[in-house]
C-alpha distance (Angstrom), angle and dihedral (degrees) to the residues before:
residue distance angle dihedral
M1 . . .
K2 3.77 . .
V3 3.80 113.5 .
D4 3.80 111.5 -143.9
F5 3.78 90.8 -173.7
Y6 3.75 137.7 -42.7
I7 3.76 138.7 -133.7
V8 3.75 122.6 -158.2
K9 3.79 111.5 -162.8
S10 3.77 129.3 158.0
I11 3.78 117.1 -135.2
N12 3.77 85.2 -133.0
Y13 3.82 88.2 69.2
Y14 3.79 92.7 57.5
Y15 3.78 90.2 40.9
K16 3.79 88.7 52.0
I17 3.78 92.9 55.0
G18 3.77 93.0 54.2
F19 3.79 111.5 -87.0
G20 3.79 96.6 113.0
F21 3.79 119.5 -125.3
N22 3.80 97.3 -81.4
G23 3.77 91.8 39.0
A24 3.78 90.3 53.1
Q25 3.80 92.1 53.0
D26 3.79 92.1 45.9
W27 3.79 94.0 48.4
V28 3.80 94.1 48.9
K29 3.80 92.4 46.7
T30 3.79 94.4 45.2
Y31 3.77 94.3 45.9
Y32 3.75 96.6 50.6
Q33 3.81 99.3 33.4
N34 3.80 85.8 60.5
T35 3.78 92.2 50.2
R36 3.80 97.6 62.3
I37 3.80 102.6 -83.9
V38 3.78 112.9 -155.9
A39 3.79 95.5 -174.5
L40 3.78 136.2 -5.7
T41 3.77 119.1 -161.8
R42 3.79 124.7 -176.1
V43 3.78 113.2 -155.7
P44 3.84 122.4 -173.6
S45 3.78 113.9 -121.7
R46 3.76 138.7 172.9
N47 3.81 92.1 -98.5
G48 3.78 99.2 42.5
Y49 3.78 122.3 -79.5
I50 3.75 134.0 -18.3
F51 3.77 117.2 -146.5
V52 3.77 114.8 -152.8
I53 3.78 106.5 -164.2
L54 3.77 121.5 -166.0
T55 3.76 109.3 -169.1
G56 3.77 151.5 124.4
L57 3.78 109.1 -125.1
D58 3.79 115.5 -121.6
I59 3.78 104.4 -151.5
K60 3.80 95.0 -154.8
K61 3.80 94.6 50.1
C62 3.77 90.8 44.0
E63 3.80 91.2 52.8
N64 3.80 91.5 46.4
T65 3.80 93.1 50.8
I66 3.77 95.3 51.3
S67 3.79 91.0 39.3
N68 3.79 87.7 60.6
Q69 3.80 88.4 59.2
F70 3.79 89.9 52.8
I71 3.80 91.6 46.2
D72 3.80 88.6 55.1
F73 3.80 87.7 55.0
E74 3.79 93.0 49.8
C75 3.81 91.8 46.2
G76 3.79 88.9 51.6
I77 3.80 89.7 54.5
R78 3.81 90.0 49.2
D79 3.81 90.0 51.7
I80 3.80 89.7 54.6
E81 3.80 89.6 48.9
D82 3.82 91.0 51.1
Y83 3.79 89.7 50.6
L84 3.81 92.1 51.2
N85 3.81 91.3 47.8
S86 3.81 91.2 51.6
V87 3.80 99.9 46.3
E88 3.77 127.4 74.7
D89 3.78 120.5 -110.7
G90 3.78 111.5 -87.5
K91 3.82 92.9 17.4
Y92 3.76 94.6 101.3
D93 3.79 137.3 62.0
L94 3.82 107.5 -120.4
F95 3.79 95.1 -147.0
K96 3.81 101.7 32.5
D97 3.81 95.1 43.4
V98 3.80 103.3 29.4
L99 3.79 120.5 12.4
E100 3.79 99.4 36.7
P101 3.83 92.4 50.5
I102 3.82 86.5 51.5
E103 3.81 87.9 52.2
N104 3.81 89.4 53.7
L105 3.80 91.9 50.5
S106 3.81 92.2 45.9
H107 3.80 91.0 48.0
K108 3.81 92.4 63.0
F109 3.79 94.0 37.9
D110 3.81 95.7 50.5
Q111 3.79 94.8 46.6
I112 3.79 93.7 53.9
W113 3.79 89.6 47.2
A114 3.82 90.6 49.3
V115 3.80 92.5 52.3
L116 3.79 91.5 51.0
K117 3.80 92.4 46.8
T118 3.81 91.5 50.0
L119 3.79 91.7 50.6
Y120 3.81 90.7 48.1
L121 3.80 94.4 49.3
A122 3.80 95.7 40.6
D123 3.80 102.8 42.0
S124 3.80 123.8 12.3
S125 3.81 90.8 -173.0
V126 3.81 88.3 66.0
M127 3.81 97.7 38.4
P128 3.82 110.5 19.9
A129 3.79 120.4 -164.7
R130 3.82 91.5 -111.7
I131 3.80 88.2 63.3
Y132 3.78 100.1 35.4
Y133 3.81 101.7 49.3
P134 3.82 97.6 56.4
I135 3.80 87.6 49.3
H136 3.80 91.5 46.0
N137 3.80 92.4 51.0
K138 3.80 92.3 49.6
A139 3.79 90.0 47.2
C140 3.82 91.1 53.3
M141 3.78 90.7 51.8
S142 3.80 93.1 47.0
H143 3.78 92.4 46.5
T144 3.80 92.6 60.4
T145 3.82 92.3 55.2
K146 3.79 93.2 90.7
Y147 3.81 91.5 52.6
N148 3.82 93.6 46.7
S149 3.78 94.7 56.6
K150 3.81 114.4 114.4
P151 3.85 94.5 -163.3
I152 3.82 92.3 50.9
Y153 3.80 90.7 44.9
E154 3.82 92.3 50.7
A155 3.80 91.3 46.9
C156 3.80 90.3 54.2
K157 3.80 92.4 47.2
K158 3.81 90.5 54.4
A159 3.81 93.3 51.0
D160 3.80 118.4 121.0
L161 3.80 98.5 -127.1
S162 3.81 91.9 -169.7
K163 3.80 89.3 70.9
L164 3.79 95.2 51.3
T165 3.79 133.3 83.7
E166 3.79 119.4 -109.1
E167 3.78 89.6 -103.6
Q168 3.79 93.2 50.0
V169 3.80 89.9 50.0
A170 3.82 88.3 55.0
V171 3.82 91.0 52.0
V172 3.80 92.6 49.0
N173 3.80 92.6 45.9
K174 3.80 90.3 50.5
F175 3.81 91.5 57.6
I176 3.81 90.7 46.1
K177 3.80 92.5 48.2
E178 3.81 93.9 47.6
G179 3.79 91.5 44.7
K180 3.79 93.0 52.5
L181 3.81 92.1 48.4
N182 3.82 88.6 50.7
G183 3.80 90.9 55.6
L184 3.81 99.9 -107.9
E185 3.83 90.5 142.9
L186 3.81 92.2 59.1
S187 3.78 128.3 100.1
E188 3.79 116.9 -110.0
K189 3.80 92.9 -101.4
L190 3.79 94.4 45.9
D191 3.80 91.1 43.9
Y192 3.81 90.3 56.7
S193 3.80 89.9 51.5
F194 3.82 91.3 45.8
K195 3.81 93.2 52.5
A196 3.79 91.7 46.3
N197 3.80 88.4 51.3
K198 3.82 91.4 51.9
Q199 3.80 92.3 49.2
K200 3.79 91.8 50.1
C201 3.80 92.0 46.9
S202 3.79 91.0 48.7
A203 3.80 90.1 53.1
K204 3.81 91.2 48.8
Q205 3.80 90.8 50.6
K206 3.80 90.4 52.4
Y207 3.81 91.4 48.7
F208 3.80 89.0 50.5
K209 3.79 91.3 55.6
I210 3.80 93.9 43.8
R211 3.80 92.3 51.0
L212 3.79 91.9 48.5
E213 3.80 93.3 49.0
M214 3.80 90.7 47.6
A215 3.80 90.0 49.7
W216 3.79 89.4 51.2
S217 3.79 91.4 49.2
Q218 3.83 91.6 56.0
F219 3.80 91.0 67.7
Q220 3.78 122.9 81.5
Q221 3.77 126.7 171.5
I222 3.80 111.0 -179.3
I223 3.81 117.2 -157.5
D224 3.79 116.4 -160.6
N225 3.80 100.7 163.4
P226 3.84 113.7 96.1
Q227 3.81 90.8 -163.4
L228 3.78 89.8 61.9
V229 3.82 93.0 59.3
K230 3.80 100.0 34.0
D231 3.82 92.8 111.2
F232 3.81 95.8 42.3
P233 3.82 116.5 118.8
E234 3.78 114.0 -110.3
D235 3.80 94.4 -115.0
L236 3.81 90.3 55.9
L237 3.80 91.3 48.6
T238 3.80 88.8 50.5
L239 3.80 90.9 54.0
M240 3.81 90.2 50.0
A241 3.80 99.3 39.0
L242 3.79 119.7 111.1
N243 3.79 87.3 -162.8
K244 3.80 102.5 57.2
N245 3.79 92.0 -176.6
N246 3.79 90.7 59.9
P247 3.84 110.4 26.4
K248 3.80 92.0 178.8
K249 3.79 92.4 61.2
R250 3.81 117.7 97.3
P251 3.00 139.8 -82.6
W252 3.80 115.1 53.6
K253 3.79 131.1 -174.7
V254 3.80 127.1 -143.9
A255 3.80 112.7 -143.5
L256 3.80 126.0 -170.3
T257 3.79 93.8 -123.6
W258 3.80 122.8 123.2
G259 3.80 110.4 -87.3
T260 3.80 94.4 26.4
A261 3.82 109.6 56.0
D262 3.80 95.8 39.4
R263 3.80 93.8 46.2
F264 3.79 92.3 44.7
I265 3.81 88.4 56.0
E266 3.81 88.8 48.9
Y267 3.82 93.9 53.7
C268 3.82 106.1 27.8
P269 3.86 111.7 106.1
D270 3.83 92.6 -164.5
R271 3.81 107.8 90.9
D272 3.81 94.5 -161.8
L273 3.79 91.5 54.2
R274 3.80 90.5 47.3
W275 3.79 89.6 52.8
N276 3.79 93.1 47.3
V277 3.79 93.1 54.0
W278 3.80 92.3 42.0
Q279 3.81 96.0 51.3
A280 3.81 91.1 46.4
Y281 3.79 88.6 52.9
E282 3.82 90.3 48.3
K283 3.80 91.9 51.8
A284 3.80 98.0 45.2
G285 3.79 111.7 120.3
S286 3.81 92.1 -3.8
P287 3.83 133.8 116.8
A288 3.82 86.5 -101.1
D289 3.82 91.3 64.5
E290 3.80 111.3 113.4
K291 3.82 90.4 -131.1
R292 3.78 107.0 65.1
E293 3.80 93.1 -164.6
L294 3.82 87.2 67.9
N295 3.81 92.9 55.8
N296 3.82 110.7 122.4
G297 3.81 94.5 -173.7
L298 3.79 96.5 102.3
E299 3.79 90.9 38.6
V300 3.81 90.5 59.4
E301 3.80 91.4 55.7
E302 3.81 92.6 44.8
I303 3.80 92.2 51.7
R304 3.81 91.2 47.6
K305 3.81 90.7 50.1
L306 3.80 93.8 49.1
R307 3.80 92.2 47.6
L308 3.80 91.1 50.4
E309 3.81 91.0 50.0
A310 3.81 90.9 50.2
A311 3.80 91.3 50.0
E312 3.80 92.1 48.9
K313 3.82 91.5 50.0
L314 3.81 88.2 55.5
G315 3.80 91.1 50.4
F316 3.81 101.0 -100.4
K317 3.79 126.4 130.2
N318 3.81 92.1 -132.7
Y319 3.79 141.6 -13.4
G320 3.78 91.8 -94.4
E321 3.81 90.3 63.3
L322 3.81 90.5 47.2
S323 3.80 90.6 54.1
L324 3.81 91.4 56.5
I325 3.82 89.9 72.7
T326 3.79 87.5 77.1
K327 3.82 96.5 38.0
M328 3.79 138.6 88.5
A329 3.83 94.2 -141.8
P330 3.82 110.1 96.2
S331 3.82 99.1 -140.0
I332 3.80 145.4 -6.4
S333 3.80 89.8 -108.4
V334 3.81 91.7 55.5
I335 3.81 90.2 50.6
E336 3.80 92.9 48.9
N337 3.80 94.0 45.3
T338 3.80 91.4 49.2
L339 3.80 92.9 49.5
L340 3.81 92.3 46.2
T341 3.82 90.4 50.0
I342 3.80 88.4 56.9
L343 3.81 91.7 43.8
D344 3.82 90.9 55.9
K345 3.80 87.4 63.0
A346 3.79 100.8 34.2
R347 3.81 100.1 48.3
P348 3.84 97.5 60.2
L349 3.80 89.5 44.2
Q350 3.80 90.2 53.2
D351 3.82 90.3 59.2
K352 3.81 90.6 53.4
E353 3.80 91.5 47.6
I354 3.81 92.8 52.3
E355 3.79 90.6 47.5
S356 3.81 89.7 51.3
L357 3.80 90.4 46.9
Q358 3.81 90.8 50.3
N359 3.81 91.7 52.7
F360 3.80 90.7 47.0
S361 3.81 93.2 50.1
N362 3.81 92.1 46.8
K363 3.79 90.0 55.8
K364 3.80 87.9 52.4
G365 3.78 92.5 53.9
N366 3.81 102.3 -92.0
E367 3.82 110.0 145.7
Y368 3.80 99.2 -177.1
P369 3.81 132.9 83.1
I370 3.78 108.1 -101.7
Q371 3.80 113.8 -103.9
M372 3.79 133.2 -174.0
W373 3.81 92.9 -85.0
D374 3.82 90.4 54.6
V375 3.80 100.6 50.1
S376 3.80 102.1 82.9
Y377 3.83 92.7 42.9
W378 3.78 96.0 52.2
A379 3.82 92.6 37.4
R380 3.81 89.4 57.9
L381 3.80 92.2 51.2
Q382 3.79 92.4 45.1
K383 3.80 91.3 49.9
K384 3.79 89.3 52.0
E385 3.80 93.1 51.2
L386 3.81 95.2 44.3
F387 3.81 99.9 42.7
G388 3.79 106.4 12.4
Y389 3.80 90.0 -115.0
D390 3.79 114.2 159.8
E391 3.81 117.7 161.7
V392 3.81 95.3 -146.0
Q393 3.82 96.8 43.1
W394 3.79 94.0 43.6
S395 3.80 91.7 54.2
E396 3.82 88.6 69.5
Y397 3.81 87.4 66.8
F398 3.79 95.6 54.6
P399 3.81 110.1 65.5
L400 3.79 107.4 174.8
D401 3.81 96.8 -119.9
R402 3.80 91.3 51.7
V403 3.81 91.2 50.1
L404 3.80 91.7 49.2
D405 3.80 91.9 49.5
G406 3.80 90.5 52.6
L407 3.79 92.1 45.1
F408 3.80 93.0 50.9
E409 3.80 91.3 46.6
L410 3.81 89.5 52.1
C411 3.81 89.2 53.1
R412 3.80 90.2 51.5
R413 3.79 91.6 48.6
L414 3.81 95.0 45.9
Y415 3.78 105.7 32.8
G416 3.80 104.9 22.5
I417 3.80 93.6 -119.3
R418 3.79 132.3 128.8
I419 3.79 120.5 -144.3
L420 3.79 112.5 -153.6
E421 3.78 128.8 -174.0
M422 3.80 110.9 -128.5
P423 3.81 105.7 -167.4
N424 3.81 95.6 174.5
R425 3.78 99.7 35.5
A426 3.80 98.4 82.7
D427 3.77 137.7 13.5
V428 3.78 117.8 -113.1
W429 3.80 134.2 -151.4
H430 3.83 94.6 -123.7
P431 3.83 136.0 15.7
D432 3.83 89.3 -114.2
V433 3.80 91.5 61.4
K434 3.80 118.6 95.9
Y435 3.78 128.0 -161.5
Y436 3.82 121.9 -146.8
E437 3.76 136.6 -175.6
I438 3.79 128.9 -154.1
I439 3.78 125.2 -140.1
H440 3.79 132.1 171.3
E441 3.79 114.6 -106.8
N442 3.80 93.8 -115.2
D443 3.80 98.3 33.9
P444 3.82 124.0 62.6
S445 3.82 94.2 -159.2
I446 3.81 115.1 111.6
V447 3.80 115.4 -105.9
A448 3.82 100.1 -175.6
G449 3.78 145.3 -30.9
F450 3.78 134.5 -131.9
Y451 3.79 141.5 179.2
L452 3.79 125.0 -134.5
D453 3.80 116.5 -155.8
L454 3.78 99.0 169.0
C455 3.81 111.3 150.8
S456 3.77 127.8 80.1
R457 3.81 121.4 -105.3
P458 3.80 129.6 178.5
Q459 3.81 91.9 -112.2
K460 3.81 96.8 48.2
M461 3.77 122.4 104.6
K462 3.80 113.8 -99.3
A463 3.79 124.7 -171.0
V464 3.79 125.4 178.3
G465 3.78 108.8 -116.9
E466 3.80 94.6 14.2
P467 3.82 110.7 105.0
G468 3.78 96.1 -172.8
W469 3.76 149.1 -41.9
L470 3.78 135.0 -108.0
V471 3.81 113.0 -153.3
T472 3.79 117.4 -166.9
H473 3.79 107.6 -149.3
R474 3.76 94.7 173.9
P475 3.82 125.1 7.4
A476 3.77 124.6 -150.4
S477 3.81 106.8 -88.1
S478 3.79 143.6 129.7
I479 3.80 96.4 -142.5
P480 3.00 119.6 126.2
K481 3.80 85.1 -0.7
K482 3.77 136.0 -27.4
V483 3.79 111.0 -81.5
L484 3.76 135.1 173.0
P485 3.82 115.0 -100.6
L486 3.79 115.2 -111.8
T487 3.80 127.3 -167.9
A488 3.80 138.1 171.0
L489 3.80 124.0 -146.8
I490 3.81 112.3 -159.0
M491 3.81 119.6 -172.0
N492 3.81 139.4 161.2
F493 3.79 103.6 -130.9
P494 3.82 119.7 154.9
S495 3.79 113.5 -75.0
M496 3.79 126.0 -135.4
Q497 3.79 113.9 -72.3
N498 3.80 127.8 -166.0
K499 3.82 90.2 -12.7
N500 3.81 89.9 -54.6
P501 3.79 115.6 129.4
S502 3.78 124.8 -110.4
L503 3.82 104.9 -79.6
L504 3.81 120.0 -156.1
S505 3.76 129.1 -154.8
F506 3.80 115.2 -128.5
D507 3.82 88.8 -107.5
Q508 3.80 89.1 55.0
V509 3.80 89.7 50.4
K510 3.81 87.8 53.9
T511 3.79 89.7 50.3
L512 3.80 91.7 50.7
F513 3.81 93.0 49.6
G514 3.79 90.8 47.0
K515 3.80 94.7 48.6
F516 3.78 89.9 45.7
G517 3.81 89.0 56.5
H518 3.80 87.8 58.4
L519 3.79 90.9 45.5
L520 3.81 90.9 53.6
Q521 3.79 90.8 49.6
N522 3.80 87.9 56.1
V523 3.79 98.9 45.4
L524 3.83 101.0 35.1
C525 3.79 94.2 48.6
Q526 3.82 113.6 122.8
V527 3.80 106.2 -159.0
H528 3.80 136.9 124.1
Y529 3.80 99.7 -137.2
A530 3.80 127.3 61.2
E531 3.82 89.8 -150.8
V532 3.81 88.8 74.0
S533 3.81 100.0 26.1
G534 3.79 124.9 123.3
L535 3.80 111.4 -27.0
S536 3.80 93.3 -13.3
N537 3.82 111.0 115.7
V538 3.81 92.6 6.1
E539 3.81 108.4 138.5
W540 3.81 115.8 -100.6
D541 3.79 93.4 -118.3
A542 3.82 91.3 48.7
V543 3.81 99.3 47.3
G544 3.81 91.4 90.5
I545 3.82 96.7 51.9
T546 3.81 97.4 93.4
S547 3.81 93.5 41.3
N548 3.81 93.8 49.6
F549 3.80 90.8 44.5
M550 3.82 89.8 57.8
I551 3.83 91.4 47.7
H552 3.82 89.7 55.9
W553 3.81 88.7 66.1
L554 3.80 91.6 64.0
Y555 3.81 87.4 74.2
D556 3.78 92.3 51.9
K557 3.81 105.9 103.8
D558 3.81 96.3 -135.8
T559 3.79 92.3 48.5
F560 3.80 92.6 44.9
D561 3.81 90.5 52.0
S562 3.80 91.3 49.4
I563 3.81 95.0 55.8
N564 3.81 101.9 43.6
S565 3.78 130.5 70.4
H566 3.80 126.3 138.9
Y567 3.78 107.2 -103.3
K568 3.83 91.6 -132.5
T569 3.80 107.9 27.9
G570 3.79 101.7 25.6
K571 3.80 89.4 -131.8
R572 3.80 117.2 149.3
L573 3.79 130.1 -134.3
P574 3.82 117.8 -111.7
N575 3.80 113.7 -97.3
D576 3.80 101.8 -165.6
Q577 3.83 97.5 97.5
L578 3.78 102.6 40.4
T579 3.80 94.3 116.8
E580 3.80 93.6 47.2
M581 3.81 90.5 48.3
K582 3.82 90.9 52.1
Q583 3.80 90.6 49.8
H584 3.80 95.0 49.5
M585 3.85 109.1 123.8
A586 3.81 89.4 -8.2
G587 3.80 91.4 141.6
F588 3.80 94.4 56.2
N589 3.80 95.1 40.2
T590 3.80 93.3 47.2
C591 3.80 92.4 48.7
D592 3.80 88.9 52.0
E593 3.82 91.3 54.5
L594 3.80 91.7 43.2
Y595 3.81 91.1 53.0
K596 3.81 92.9 51.3
S597 3.79 91.5 45.4
M598 3.79 94.8 48.2
I599 3.80 97.0 44.2
D600 3.82 88.2 51.7
I601 3.81 90.6 52.1
K602 3.81 92.8 46.0
M603 3.80 92.4 49.3
H604 3.81 88.9 56.0
T605 3.80 100.0 41.3
I606 3.84 105.4 38.9
K607 3.81 133.4 37.9
T608 3.82 99.9 -131.1
N609 3.81 111.0 132.7
W610 3.80 112.8 -98.3
N611 3.80 92.9 -119.9
D612 3.80 92.0 54.2
L613 3.81 89.7 47.7
V614 3.80 90.9 54.8
K615 3.82 91.7 50.5
E616 3.82 92.9 46.8
M617 3.80 97.0 46.1
W618 3.81 106.1 35.6
S619 3.80 101.2 83.5
N620 3.81 91.5 48.7
Y621 3.79 90.1 63.3
Y622 3.81 107.0 30.1
G623 3.78 136.9 45.6
F624 3.82 92.0 -148.1
P625 3.80 128.3 87.0
L626 3.79 116.7 -97.7
S627 3.79 110.1 -100.0
K628 3.81 115.9 -122.3
W629 3.80 87.0 -127.9
N630 3.78 96.5 49.3
S631 3.79 107.7 128.1
F632 3.77 98.8 146.5
P633 3.84 97.2 165.2
C634 3.83 88.4 58.7
R635 3.81 89.5 66.1
F636 3.81 98.5 30.3
A637 3.80 91.2 117.0
E638 3.81 95.4 161.8
V639 3.79 88.1 67.2
M640 3.80 108.2 21.8
S641 3.82 99.8 45.7
N642 3.79 96.0 39.9
E643 3.80 123.5 60.1
Q644 3.81 92.0 -159.1
G645 3.79 89.6 55.6
A646 3.80 94.0 56.6
A647 3.81 112.8 114.6
S648 3.80 85.6 -6.4
Y649 3.81 106.3 92.3
Y650 3.81 89.4 98.6
S651 3.82 88.3 64.7
G652 3.80 93.1 87.8
L653 3.80 91.5 55.1
W654 3.80 91.8 43.0
S655 3.81 92.2 55.1
R656 3.81 89.8 48.8
I657 3.81 90.4 51.1
I658 3.82 91.8 52.3
A659 3.81 93.2 43.3
A660 3.83 91.5 51.8
D661 3.80 90.0 50.7
V662 3.81 90.7 50.5
F663 3.80 93.7 45.8
Q664 3.80 91.2 51.3
S665 3.83 88.0 69.2
F666 3.80 89.6 64.6
K667 3.80 89.8 63.1
A668 3.82 91.7 60.7
P669 3.82 111.4 111.7
D670 3.81 96.6 -148.9
E671 3.80 97.4 67.9
T672 3.77 130.4 52.7
T673 3.77 120.1 -118.0
K674 3.79 91.7 -122.1
N675 3.80 94.2 54.6
L676 3.78 90.8 50.3
G677 3.80 91.4 43.6
N678 3.80 91.1 53.3
N679 3.79 88.9 48.8
F680 3.81 90.3 51.3
R681 3.81 89.9 48.2
D682 3.80 91.6 49.9
T683 3.81 93.5 49.6
F684 3.80 116.8 27.3
F685 3.81 95.1 28.4
A686 3.81 100.3 32.4
F687 3.81 98.6 46.8
G688 3.81 97.1 47.0
G689 3.80 106.1 172.7
S690 3.80 95.2 -25.8
C691 3.80 92.9 98.4
P692 3.83 130.9 37.0
S693 3.81 110.0 -94.2
G694 3.81 91.6 -127.7
E695 3.80 89.3 58.2
I696 3.81 91.6 45.9
F697 3.80 88.9 53.1
R698 3.82 91.4 50.1
R699 3.81 91.1 50.6
F700 3.78 90.0 51.5
K701 3.80 99.7 39.4
G702 3.82 104.1 22.2
R703 3.82 94.0 -128.6
D704 3.80 143.2 51.4
P705 3.83 118.3 -77.5
N706 3.80 124.4 -99.6
P707 3.83 133.4 -176.9
E708 3.82 97.5 -115.9
A709 3.81 95.2 100.0
F710 3.82 91.2 47.9
I711 3.81 91.1 50.8
S712 3.80 91.8 48.0
D713 3.81 94.6 43.9
L714 3.81 92.0 57.3
G715 3.79 93.4 41.1
L716 3.80 92.2 -118.9
D717 3.80 89.3 142.7
K718 3.81 95.8 59.3
D719 3.80 114.4 146.9
D720 3.80 120.4 -112.9
S721 3.79 88.6 -109.1
N722 3.78 89.6 64.3
């Protein structure tokens, strides 16, 4: 018998992620019997049963099988609607008869989806993209069914919130919020127009992205000089290499994709080449592009117009106000005032930084005034001279196991939890994957479990600009019964090479700490309803609070010492300039983020043409002349090709502002770190999305947030004498 491919999975794995033993067997059998099973063998094992499946996946049958699961979900929602339409007002219990049955339906739906997503991300030979994406798209459509239901929406609107718990209020408000954004308040005629508007806007957003990617693909800069790339990090060389099996072999190609063009400019010693890549990046998708059909200028205005019309149909003055429904920030004016307060500090500092960079480059032989395409290159060299920071050399001090040990010890010190590897407790999808369980220090009962699949493999999903994925297999909830949360963190860190351990760059360490903050918010959440568990229902501008809070600890000397040790000598990196290293070029970098955030807000709150906005705003944020090619909105894909990104770019900065304010408390001498850590655990982690983030902050800090800690942390308030 010819084996097309095989999957070895223990039933205990599926049981572990919430199917139940019989359910796990049934799901595995059903899934694969409907995808042209050749042979199915059940082999007894210590942990249950191992299914060895020999098959060739039939994409259509696979889609149909999983689609049936989604149809069951949709039919369940329709049954609830029929019940609500048949019963008199007030004769039903909103949670017992409506929302908890939806939780039960979602529980099964989400777990199947999580399994498929894990297989897709972890092993493309098992779940290729051609199979996964049709399933994913159908799942997205099915998932919105519960929020597009008029009967469920009306039932939630009629709820007496005074009789509900805080968590139940959050669940009800989530359905109301989603229903309003989906147009359930609109008349039939207006609803038709609203949906047509959304479809047209979605098409425009896709065209925007396609044009930009095509514009990027037109550019090619071939590098054939090994001396030019001798200091490039290996991951950058791999992105550029034409020979992927030997990244160090010439030639190399510079593409205009995120993670390649910007890093090439940072490392390339040839100023003319830096300029060539930079100007091509500036022109991409703009009126200056040689190919007019790739011009996104008109598309930007069309998308803005359609978004404004959609917001007005829903009763909002502009799209910026609409976006606030899903945000922590109380108003557009508060956002703008906060960002401008930071700009008042960052902009003068930027001028000093560029002056310092100019002097540094002159001493190194540079004869030209520094321009935008020079900043990252000279900033990297200056950072190396001032603080000894070198991305490649520093990676030798961050072996993955050492970093994990330090991270887990930090969690014990802060949150009073122990993280224990359990190699025989659960089956895994690859030998590299490790399974862990969390217990409280003084309580042996298991709190949660999680998988770490951190190192790159040929079959794993890789996406430029995406550092990793967090897959929630089972959220914290008590519906239908209390279960332990379970999450998988899947990354693409360097794998072991020549018996050397996996070595992380400092940026990758930051990514790991940040992602682990999100993981902890998922597994340490203490709520009854999955709808508001973990990161679900957390406001967009608050999602990054826990991740940024964890990153702050990397600049704590004790934590820094605990995660670094040279993989050969055991020597540690110096820790006496961590703060100064973090603050290096903070003025310029912060102004760059402020500009992107503010132009996004302006584009979604006022009608001024994007080109005029660029001309009006540029000099307020940068000390360099505006390039004649600068058409930033034409390549602002995070906002223009993604509806959820509209009027939301500021969210990353907002989360950093809140996280800095929270972290400042841990510097106070009158409270121990552990007491504060437990308080953080019992608020930001425990509440998840069951309580507004502003209220969570007030319960932790006793006041509303402000940007002072953020400004101080980055040294934006340095005196002139400094």
